[in-house]
Every structure is written in C-alpha cells, then in structure tokens.
Biopython code that builds the backbone (N, CA, C, O; Angstrom):
import numpy as np
from Bio.PDB.StructureBuilder import StructureBuilder

atoms = [
    (1, "MET", "N", (-16.885, 42.143, 4.466)),
    (1, "MET", "CA", (-15.602, 42.462, 3.793)),
    (1, "MET", "C", (-15.828, 42.856, 2.140)),
    (1, "MET", "O", (-15.057, 43.544, 1.470)),
    (2, "GLY", "N", (-16.982, 42.287, 1.717)),
    (2, "GLY", "CA", (-17.257, 42.787, 0.130)),
    (2, "GLY", "C", (-17.624, 44.194, 0.191)),
    (2, "GLY", "O", (-17.369, 44.886, -0.795)),
    (3, "GLU", "N", (-18.240, 44.770, 1.305)),
    (3, "GLU", "CA", (-18.630, 46.152, 1.355)),
    (3, "GLU", "C", (-17.416, 46.926, 1.304)),
    (3, "GLU", "O", (-17.293, 47.931, 0.604)),
    (4, "LEU", "N", (-16.488, 46.433, 2.077)),
    (4, "LEU", "CA", (-15.315, 47.346, 2.258)),
    (4, "LEU", "C", (-14.535, 47.420, 0.940)),
    (4, "LEU", "O", (-13.944, 48.452, 0.623)),
    (5, "ILE", "N", (-14.536, 46.344, 0.193)),
    (5, "ILE", "CA", (-13.679, 46.475, -1.021)),
    (5, "ILE", "C", (-14.520, 47.120, -2.148)),
    (5, "ILE", "O", (-13.929, 47.546, -3.140)),
    (6, "ARG", "N", (-15.832, 47.213, -2.057)),
    (6, "ARG", "CA", (-16.666, 47.867, -3.000)),
    (6, "ARG", "C", (-16.376, 49.591, -2.744)),
    (6, "ARG", "O", (-16.246, 50.450, -3.616)),
    (7, "LEU", "N", (-16.330, 49.748, -1.341)),
    (7, "LEU", "CA", (-16.134, 51.218, -1.135)),
    (7, "LEU", "C", (-14.803, 51.718, -1.616)),
    (7, "LEU", "O", (-14.716, 52.800, -2.197)),
    (8, "GLU", "N", (-13.740, 50.932, -1.378)),
    (8, "GLU", "CA", (-12.335, 51.172, -2.028)),
    (8, "GLU", "C", (-12.487, 51.455, -3.427)),
    (8, "GLU", "O", (-12.092, 52.515, -3.913)),
    (9, "GLU", "N", (-13.127, 50.414, -4.193)),
    (9, "GLU", "CA", (-13.206, 50.689, -5.489)),
    (9, "GLU", "C", (-13.913, 51.781, -6.050)),
    (9, "GLU", "O", (-13.651, 52.208, -7.175)),
    (10, "ILE", "N", (-14.983, 52.355, -5.169)),
    (10, "ILE", "CA", (-15.752, 53.501, -5.555)),
    (10, "ILE", "C", (-14.692, 54.819, -5.245)),
    (10, "ILE", "O", (-14.540, 55.786, -5.991)),
    (11, "GLU", "N", (-14.140, 54.629, -4.192)),
    (11, "GLU", "CA", (-13.161, 55.865, -3.892)),
    (11, "GLU", "C", (-12.070, 55.954, -4.820)),
    (11, "GLU", "O", (-11.665, 57.058, -5.184)),
    (12, "ARG", "N", (-11.517, 54.797, -5.268)),
    (12, "ARG", "CA", (-10.523, 54.755, -6.489)),
    (12, "ARG", "C", (-10.990, 55.366, -7.648)),
    (12, "ARG", "O", (-10.288, 56.173, -8.257)),
    (13, "ALA", "N", (-12.321, 55.000, -8.080)),
    (13, "ALA", "CA", (-12.794, 55.584, -9.285)),
    (13, "ALA", "C", (-13.019, 57.017, -9.226)),
    (13, "ALA", "O", (-12.924, 57.708, -10.240)),
    (14, "ARG", "N", (-13.333, 57.533, -8.005)),
    (14, "ARG", "CA", (-13.596, 58.903, -7.723)),
    (14, "ARG", "C", (-12.252, 59.779, -7.908)),
    (14, "ARG", "O", (-12.213, 60.872, -8.474)),
    (15, "ARG", "N", (-11.150, 59.099, -7.324)),
    (15, "ARG", "CA", (-9.845, 59.666, -7.394)),
    (15, "ARG", "C", (-9.523, 59.964, -9.161)),
    (15, "ARG", "O", (-9.298, 61.042, -9.712)),
    (16, "ARG", "N", (-9.592, 58.770, -9.678)),
    (16, "ARG", "CA", (-9.374, 58.645, -11.184)),
    (16, "ARG", "C", (-10.205, 59.794, -11.852)),
    (16, "ARG", "O", (-9.666, 60.564, -12.647)),
    (17, "THR", "N", (-11.450, 59.888, -11.532)),
    (17, "THR", "CA", (-12.370, 60.889, -12.177)),
    (17, "THR", "C", (-11.864, 62.391, -11.825)),
    (17, "THR", "O", (-11.742, 63.277, -12.672)),
    (18, "ARG", "N", (-11.619, 62.520, -10.584)),
    (18, "ARG", "CA", (-11.002, 63.963, -10.226)),
    (18, "ARG", "C", (-9.622, 64.256, -10.938)),
    (18, "ARG", "O", (-9.466, 65.414, -11.325)),
    (19, "ALA", "N", (-8.673, 63.414, -11.143)),
    (19, "ALA", "CA", (-7.558, 63.320, -11.754)),
    (19, "ALA", "C", (-7.551, 63.782, -13.385)),
    (19, "ALA", "O", (-6.855, 64.585, -14.006)),
    (20, "ARG", "N", (-8.525, 62.999, -13.730)),
    (20, "ARG", "CA", (-8.879, 63.317, -15.195)),
    (20, "ARG", "C", (-9.500, 64.757, -15.327)),
    (20, "ARG", "O", (-9.163, 65.438, -16.295)),
    (21, "VAL", "N", (-10.301, 65.203, -14.497)),
    (21, "VAL", "CA", (-10.727, 66.611, -14.661)),
    (21, "VAL", "C", (-9.620, 67.498, -14.314)),
    (21, "VAL", "O", (-9.547, 68.532, -14.977)),
    (22, "ALA", "N", (-8.845, 67.322, -13.512)),
    (22, "ALA", "CA", (-7.617, 68.166, -13.258)),
    (22, "ALA", "C", (-6.739, 68.204, -14.574)),
    (22, "ALA", "O", (-6.303, 69.265, -15.021)),
    (23, "GLU", "N", (-6.540, 67.137, -15.087)),
    (23, "GLU", "CA", (-5.575, 66.896, -16.284)),
    (23, "GLU", "C", (-6.351, 67.722, -17.342)),
    (23, "GLU", "O", (-5.643, 68.491, -17.992)),
    (24, "ARG", "N", (-7.499, 67.709, -17.598)),
    (24, "ARG", "CA", (-8.288, 68.484, -18.625)),
    (24, "ARG", "C", (-8.024, 69.950, -18.360)),
    (24, "ARG", "O", (-7.467, 70.671, -19.187)),
    (25, "GLU", "N", (-8.415, 70.335, -17.261)),
    (25, "GLU", "CA", (-8.252, 71.808, -17.038)),
    (25, "GLU", "C", (-6.853, 72.143, -17.219)),
    (25, "GLU", "O", (-6.649, 73.205, -17.806)),
    (26, "HIS", "N", (-5.948, 71.541, -16.883)),
    (26, "HIS", "CA", (-4.532, 72.050, -17.188)),
    (26, "HIS", "C", (-4.202, 71.953, -18.733)),
    (26, "HIS", "O", (-3.429, 72.770, -19.234)),
    (27, "LEU", "N", (-4.714, 71.083, -19.389)),
    (27, "LEU", "CA", (-4.556, 70.994, -20.842)),
    (27, "LEU", "C", (-5.381, 72.233, -21.442)),
    (27, "LEU", "O", (-4.857, 72.943, -22.299)),
    (28, "GLU", "N", (-6.719, 72.486, -20.964)),
    (28, "GLU", "CA", (-7.489, 73.615, -21.556)),
    (28, "GLU", "C", (-6.400, 74.849, -21.298)),
    (28, "GLU", "O", (-6.043, 75.539, -22.253)),
    (29, "ARG", "N", (-5.988, 75.043, -20.207)),
    (29, "ARG", "CA", (-5.193, 76.235, -19.751)),
    (29, "ARG", "C", (-3.913, 76.371, -20.598)),
    (29, "ARG", "O", (-3.469, 77.462, -20.955)),
    (30, "ALA", "N", (-3.360, 75.200, -20.889)),
    (30, "ALA", "CA", (-2.004, 75.253, -21.676)),
    (30, "ALA", "C", (-2.428, 75.501, -23.307)),
    (30, "ALA", "O", (-1.748, 76.127, -24.120)),
    (31, "VAL", "N", (-3.592, 74.914, -23.535)),
    (31, "VAL", "CA", (-3.893, 75.404, -24.895)),
    (31, "VAL", "C", (-4.294, 76.970, -25.200)),
    (31, "VAL", "O", (-4.021, 77.545, -26.254)),
    (32, "ALA", "N", (-4.949, 77.521, -24.156)),
    (32, "ALA", "CA", (-5.412, 78.867, -23.973)),
    (32, "ALA", "C", (-4.023, 79.583, -24.231)),
    (32, "ALA", "O", (-3.894, 80.403, -25.140)),
    (33, "ILE", "N", (-3.009, 79.234, -23.394)),
    (33, "ILE", "CA", (-1.802, 80.067, -23.462)),
    (33, "ILE", "C", (-0.952, 79.862, -24.762)),
    (33, "ILE", "O", (-0.187, 80.751, -25.134)),
    (34, "LEU", "N", (-1.075, 78.799, -25.385)),
    (34, "LEU", "CA", (-0.361, 78.726, -26.716)),
    (34, "LEU", "C", (-1.111, 79.333, -27.857)),
    (34, "LEU", "O", (-0.537, 79.714, -28.877)),
    (35, "ARG", "N", (-2.573, 79.430, -27.648)),
    (35, "ARG", "CA", (-3.345, 80.292, -28.526)),
    (35, "ARG", "C", (-2.918, 81.725, -28.459)),
    (35, "ARG", "O", (-2.707, 82.386, -29.476)),
    (36, "GLU", "N", (-2.782, 82.238, -27.128)),
    (36, "GLU", "CA", (-2.307, 83.636, -26.916)),
    (36, "GLU", "C", (-0.912, 83.915, -27.463)),
    (36, "GLU", "O", (-0.685, 84.986, -28.025)),
    (37, "ASN", "N", (0.063, 82.948, -27.309)),
    (37, "ASN", "CA", (1.442, 83.122, -27.972)),
    (37, "ASN", "C", (1.167, 83.124, -29.498)),
    (37, "ASN", "O", (1.681, 83.994, -30.201)),
    (38, "LEU", "N", (0.443, 82.257, -29.971)),
    (38, "LEU", "CA", (0.206, 82.173, -31.318)),
    (38, "LEU", "C", (-0.275, 83.443, -31.834)),
    (38, "LEU", "O", (0.317, 83.854, -32.831)),
    (39, "ALA", "N", (-1.292, 84.208, -31.337)),
    (39, "ALA", "CA", (-1.541, 85.280, -31.859)),
    (39, "ALA", "C", (-0.442, 86.329, -31.653)),
    (39, "ALA", "O", (-0.133, 87.050, -32.601)),
    (40, "ALA", "N", (0.082, 86.436, -30.627)),
    (40, "ALA", "CA", (1.144, 87.401, -30.595)),
    (40, "ALA", "C", (2.273, 87.054, -31.449)),
    (40, "ALA", "O", (2.939, 87.988, -31.896)),
    (41, "ALA", "N", (2.574, 85.928, -31.726)),
    (41, "ALA", "CA", (3.573, 85.630, -32.728)),
    (41, "ALA", "C", (3.042, 85.911, -34.232)),
    (41, "ALA", "O", (3.837, 86.354, -35.060)),
    (42, "ALA", "N", (1.863, 85.685, -34.538)),
    (42, "ALA", "CA", (1.368, 86.108, -35.779)),
    (42, "ALA", "C", (1.466, 87.650, -35.984)),
    (42, "ALA", "O", (1.765, 88.133, -37.076)),
    (43, "GLN", "N", (1.204, 88.384, -34.899)),
    (43, "GLN", "CA", (1.139, 89.934, -34.880)),
    (43, "GLN", "C", (2.566, 90.380, -35.061)),
    (43, "GLN", "O", (2.744, 91.463, -35.618)),
    (44, "ALA", "N", (3.636, 89.658, -34.646)),
    (44, "ALA", "CA", (4.916, 90.002, -34.825)),
    (44, "ALA", "C", (5.308, 89.818, -36.072)),
    (44, "ALA", "O", (5.961, 90.697, -36.636)),
    (45, "LEU", "N", (4.989, 88.700, -36.675)),
    (45, "LEU", "CA", (5.205, 88.335, -37.932)),
    (45, "LEU", "C", (4.663, 89.388, -39.153)),
    (45, "LEU", "O", (5.242, 89.610, -40.216)),
    (46, "ARG", "N", (3.406, 89.957, -38.692)),
    (46, "ARG", "CA", (2.842, 90.615, -39.544)),
    (46, "ARG", "C", (3.690, 92.284, -39.573)),
    (46, "ARG", "O", (3.868, 93.034, -40.533)),
    (47, "ASP", "N", (4.023, 92.423, -38.347)),
    (47, "ASP", "CA", (4.878, 93.734, -38.339)),
    (47, "ASP", "C", (6.324, 93.609, -38.451)),
    (47, "ASP", "O", (6.949, 94.634, -38.179)),
    (48, "ALA", "N", (7.008, 92.564, -38.798)),
    (48, "ALA", "CA", (8.351, 92.316, -38.600)),
    (48, "ALA", "C", (8.865, 92.584, -40.106)),
    (48, "ALA", "O", (8.182, 92.273, -41.081)),
    (49, "PRO", "N", (9.976, 93.116, -40.192)),
    (49, "PRO", "CA", (10.838, 93.302, -41.175)),
    (49, "PRO", "C", (10.887, 91.837, -42.113)),
    (49, "PRO", "O", (10.763, 90.731, -41.588)),
    (50, "ALA", "N", (11.063, 92.020, -43.401)),
    (50, "ALA", "CA", (11.246, 90.953, -44.288)),
    (50, "ALA", "C", (12.496, 89.807, -43.923)),
    (50, "ALA", "O", (12.487, 88.650, -44.345)),
    (51, "ASP", "N", (13.482, 90.354, -43.111)),
    (51, "ASP", "CA", (14.569, 89.347, -42.866)),
    (51, "ASP", "C", (14.248, 88.533, -41.699)),
    (51, "ASP", "O", (14.770, 87.442, -41.467)),
    (52, "GLU", "N", (13.335, 89.129, -40.943)),
    (52, "GLU", "CA", (13.019, 88.414, -39.608)),
    (52, "GLU", "C", (11.819, 87.539, -39.672)),
    (52, "GLU", "O", (11.519, 86.798, -38.736)),
    (53, "GLN", "N", (11.082, 87.627, -40.851)),
    (53, "GLN", "CA", (9.798, 86.886, -41.111)),
    (53, "GLN", "C", (9.846, 85.261, -41.343)),
    (53, "GLN", "O", (8.889, 84.516, -41.128)),
    (54, "PRO", "N", (11.079, 84.867, -41.800)),
    (54, "PRO", "CA", (11.310, 83.444, -41.937)),
    (54, "PRO", "C", (11.262, 82.815, -40.534)),
    (54, "PRO", "O", (10.542, 81.825, -40.407)),
    (55, "GLY", "N", (11.947, 83.270, -39.456)),
    (55, "GLY", "CA", (12.215, 82.598, -38.380)),
    (55, "GLY", "C", (10.836, 82.728, -37.576)),
    (55, "GLY", "O", (10.454, 81.732, -36.962)),
    (56, "LEU", "N", (10.058, 83.908, -37.542)),
    (56, "LEU", "CA", (8.778, 83.953, -37.048)),
    (56, "LEU", "C", (7.806, 83.234, -37.620)),
    (56, "LEU", "O", (6.813, 82.897, -36.975)),
    (57, "LEU", "N", (7.975, 82.926, -38.863)),
    (57, "LEU", "CA", (6.841, 82.069, -39.625)),
    (57, "LEU", "C", (7.242, 80.616, -38.979)),
    (57, "LEU", "O", (6.300, 79.886, -38.673)),
    (58, "SER", "N", (8.279, 80.253, -38.801)),
    (58, "SER", "CA", (8.654, 78.917, -38.232)),
    (58, "SER", "C", (8.043, 78.748, -36.928)),
    (58, "SER", "O", (7.586, 77.648, -36.616)),
    (59, "HIS", "N", (7.987, 79.855, -36.042)),
    (59, "HIS", "CA", (7.663, 79.774, -34.681)),
    (59, "HIS", "C", (6.235, 79.663, -34.755)),
    (59, "HIS", "O", (5.694, 78.809, -34.054)),
    (60, "VAL", "N", (5.424, 80.523, -35.627)),
    (60, "VAL", "CA", (3.947, 80.379, -35.783)),
    (60, "VAL", "C", (3.510, 79.049, -36.108)),
    (60, "VAL", "O", (2.545, 78.504, -35.573)),
    (61, "GLU", "N", (4.186, 78.573, -36.933)),
    (61, "GLU", "CA", (3.980, 76.969, -37.678)),
    (61, "GLU", "C", (3.959, 76.176, -36.378)),
    (61, "GLU", "O", (2.979, 75.477, -36.119)),
    (62, "LYS", "N", (5.020, 76.254, -35.531)),
    (62, "LYS", "CA", (5.157, 75.392, -34.499)),
    (62, "LYS", "C", (4.213, 75.687, -33.330)),
    (62, "LYS", "O", (3.823, 74.739, -32.648)),
    (63, "LEU", "N", (3.838, 76.873, -33.066)),
    (63, "LEU", "CA", (2.832, 77.104, -32.136)),
    (63, "LEU", "C", (1.343, 76.488, -32.600)),
    (63, "LEU", "O", (0.586, 75.852, -31.868)),
    (64, "ALA", "N", (1.120, 76.835, -33.983)),
    (64, "ALA", "CA", (-0.054, 76.226, -34.602)),
    (64, "ALA", "C", (-0.242, 74.862, -34.448)),
    (64, "ALA", "O", (-1.329, 74.359, -34.164)),
    (65, "ALA", "N", (1.039, 74.101, -34.672)),
    (65, "ALA", "CA", (0.991, 72.513, -34.477)),
    (65, "ALA", "C", (0.663, 72.250, -33.124)),
    (65, "ALA", "O", (-0.234, 71.429, -32.937)),
    (66, "LEU", "N", (1.249, 72.822, -32.056)),
    (66, "LEU", "CA", (0.965, 72.644, -30.769)),
    (66, "LEU", "C", (-0.396, 72.748, -30.283)),
    (66, "LEU", "O", (-0.916, 71.920, -29.534)),
    (67, "VAL", "N", (-0.962, 73.803, -30.737)),
    (67, "VAL", "CA", (-2.434, 74.131, -30.549)),
    (67, "VAL", "C", (-3.354, 73.036, -31.089)),
    (67, "VAL", "O", (-4.262, 72.540, -30.423)),
    (68, "ARG", "N", (-3.010, 72.648, -32.523)),
    (68, "ARG", "CA", (-3.912, 71.622, -33.056)),
    (68, "ARG", "C", (-3.727, 70.061, -32.112)),
    (68, "ARG", "O", (-4.636, 69.255, -31.912)),
    (69, "TYR", "N", (-2.552, 69.966, -31.721)),
    (69, "TYR", "CA", (-2.277, 68.795, -30.951)),
    (69, "TYR", "C", (-3.176, 68.865, -29.706)),
    (69, "TYR", "O", (-3.963, 67.938, -29.515)),
    (70, "GLY", "N", (-3.114, 69.962, -28.786)),
    (70, "GLY", "CA", (-3.772, 70.069, -27.676)),
    (70, "GLY", "C", (-5.217, 70.063, -28.016)),
    (70, "GLY", "O", (-5.973, 69.415, -27.292)),
    (71, "LEU", "N", (-5.689, 70.715, -29.043)),
    (71, "LEU", "CA", (-7.235, 70.425, -29.381)),
    (71, "LEU", "C", (-7.392, 69.025, -29.642)),
    (71, "LEU", "O", (-8.384, 68.539, -29.099)),
    (72, "ARG", "N", (-6.736, 68.294, -30.277)),
    (72, "ARG", "CA", (-6.994, 67.039, -30.614)),
    (72, "ARG", "C", (-7.069, 66.140, -29.308)),
    (72, "ARG", "O", (-7.986, 65.335, -29.146)),
    (73, "MET", "N", (-6.027, 66.329, -28.367)),
    (73, "MET", "CA", (-6.244, 65.570, -27.143)),
    (73, "MET", "C", (-7.295, 65.980, -26.216)),
    (73, "MET", "O", (-7.533, 65.238, -25.263)),
    (74, "LEU", "N", (-7.968, 67.081, -26.366)),
    (74, "LEU", "CA", (-9.069, 67.511, -25.748)),
    (74, "LEU", "C", (-10.249, 66.904, -26.467)),
    (74, "LEU", "O", (-11.293, 66.881, -25.815)),
    (75, "GLY", "N", (-10.281, 66.375, -27.769)),
    (75, "GLY", "CA", (-11.089, 66.108, -28.442)),
    (75, "GLY", "C", (-12.037, 67.064, -29.393)),
    (75, "GLY", "O", (-13.084, 66.776, -29.973)),
    (76, "GLU", "N", (-11.443, 68.068, -29.358)),
    (76, "GLU", "CA", (-12.197, 69.393, -29.976)),
    (76, "GLU", "C", (-11.609, 69.544, -31.236)),
    (76, "GLU", "O", (-11.934, 70.601, -31.775)),
    (77, "ALA", "N", (-10.720, 68.714, -31.994)),
    (77, "ALA", "CA", (-10.311, 68.997, -33.338)),
    (77, "ALA", "C", (-10.041, 67.657, -33.984)),
    (77, "ALA", "O", (-9.677, 66.673, -33.339)),
    (78, "PRO", "N", (-10.262, 67.671, -35.459)),
    (78, "PRO", "CA", (-10.161, 66.281, -36.302)),
    (78, "PRO", "C", (-8.712, 65.904, -36.226)),
    (78, "PRO", "O", (-7.794, 66.720, -36.305)),
    (79, "GLU", "N", (-8.559, 64.528, -36.055)),
    (79, "GLU", "CA", (-7.210, 64.014, -36.168)),
    (79, "GLU", "C", (-6.477, 63.950, -37.389)),
    (79, "GLU", "O", (-5.246, 63.955, -37.384)),
    (80, "ALA", "N", (-7.181, 63.887, -38.481)),
    (80, "ALA", "CA", (-6.618, 63.855, -39.731)),
    (80, "ALA", "C", (-5.865, 65.105, -40.095)),
    (80, "ALA", "O", (-6.319, 66.247, -40.039)),
    (81, "ASP", "N", (-4.494, 64.699, -40.525)),
    (81, "ASP", "CA", (-3.684, 65.796, -41.078)),
    (81, "ASP", "C", (-3.142, 66.778, -40.060)),
    (81, "ASP", "O", (-2.789, 67.923, -40.341)),
    (82, "THR", "N", (-3.100, 66.132, -38.627)),
    (82, "THR", "CA", (-2.566, 66.846, -37.533)),
    (82, "THR", "C", (-1.054, 66.455, -37.219)),
    (82, "THR", "O", (-0.846, 65.389, -36.641)),
    (83, "PRO", "N", (-0.094, 67.200, -37.544)),
    (83, "PRO", "CA", (1.084, 66.804, -37.177)),
    (83, "PRO", "C", (1.541, 66.571, -35.903)),
    (83, "PRO", "O", (0.886, 67.157, -35.040)),
    (84, "ASN", "N", (2.524, 65.855, -35.482)),
    (84, "ASN", "CA", (3.034, 65.716, -34.171)),
    (84, "ASN", "C", (3.870, 66.797, -33.902)),
    (84, "ASN", "O", (4.859, 67.058, -34.586)),
    (85, "PRO", "N", (3.493, 67.460, -32.887)),
    (85, "PRO", "CA", (4.155, 68.865, -32.427)),
    (85, "PRO", "C", (5.524, 68.535, -31.930)),
    (85, "PRO", "O", (6.378, 69.420, -31.991)),
    (86, "ALA", "N", (5.882, 67.172, -31.365)),
    (86, "ALA", "CA", (7.110, 67.064, -31.023)),
    (86, "ALA", "C", (8.173, 67.115, -32.063)),
    (86, "ALA", "O", (9.330, 67.382, -31.738)),
    (87, "LYS", "N", (7.780, 66.828, -33.530)),
    (87, "LYS", "CA", (8.706, 66.972, -34.658)),
    (87, "LYS", "C", (8.848, 68.388, -35.082)),
    (87, "LYS", "O", (9.760, 68.768, -35.817)),
    (88, "ALA", "N", (7.990, 69.101, -34.636)),
    (88, "ALA", "CA", (7.927, 70.710, -34.920)),
    (88, "ALA", "C", (8.634, 71.612, -33.990)),
    (88, "ALA", "O", (8.922, 72.749, -34.365)),
    (89, "VAL", "N", (8.968, 71.153, -32.684)),
    (89, "VAL", "CA", (9.514, 71.786, -31.687)),
    (89, "VAL", "C", (11.048, 71.688, -31.764)),
    (89, "VAL", "O", (11.624, 70.601, -31.800)),
    (90, "ASP", "N", (11.721, 72.945, -31.787)),
    (90, "ASP", "CA", (13.214, 72.804, -31.763)),
    (90, "ASP", "C", (13.712, 72.630, -30.356)),
    (90, "ASP", "O", (13.222, 73.090, -29.325)),
    (91, "PRO", "N", (14.898, 71.795, -30.526)),
    (91, "PRO", "CA", (15.276, 71.378, -29.287)),
    (91, "PRO", "C", (16.222, 72.510, -28.434)),
    (91, "PRO", "O", (16.839, 72.173, -27.423)),
    (92, "GLN", "N", (16.255, 73.855, -28.959)),
    (92, "GLN", "CA", (17.013, 74.646, -28.387)),
    (92, "GLN", "C", (16.573, 75.142, -26.937)),
    (92, "GLN", "O", (17.282, 75.930, -26.312)),
]
sb = StructureBuilder()
sb.init_structure("model")
sb.init_model(0)
sb.init_chain("A")
sb.init_seg("    ")
for serial, (resi, resn, name, xyz) in enumerate(atoms, 1):
    if name == "N":
        sb.init_residue(resn, " ", resi, " ")
    sb.init_atom(name, np.array(xyz, "f"), 0.0, 1.0, " ", f" {name:<3s}", serial, name[0])
structure = sb.get_structure()
C-alpha cells in the first residue's frame, strides 16, 4: 500500500513540474509578444506627429512596465523599482 501512495506522490510531482514548465513557456511567449509590441509602439512614437506622441508615450510606458513585470516573474529582472503593471494598464 505504501508503494502505491509513493507512486501517486511521484506522479503528482511530475504533473506539477510539467504544469510549471508549461506556465513558464506561456509566460516567455507573452513577454516576447509584449517586447515586439513595445518595439512597434516605440517606432510609432518616433514617427508620430507631435500631437499623437503623448498617447503613444503612455502606451510605450505601459508596455515597458508589463515587460519588466513579466521578466520579474521569470526571474530575469531585478525586483527593485519595478512598478505593478496592473496600475499602468487602462481599463478601456
């Protein structure tokens, strides 16, 4: 009976490990997409007329905050001075 319980525990640990790997892969993909969007927004900001720049700058700042947050979740960025992206995202 003890062996069955041990096998179940091992299987549960394997499932948790697989889930964590999948979560990390999804998060890495999300950060990559955010980086691409940030680059596109920065390019649009550079090429935009002066009257459109404040809105685009706000968008760039929000994307940058989300990228920093994602990197922090992945353990690839320092935690100090990283704002919470939930505060930076417009509810629109």
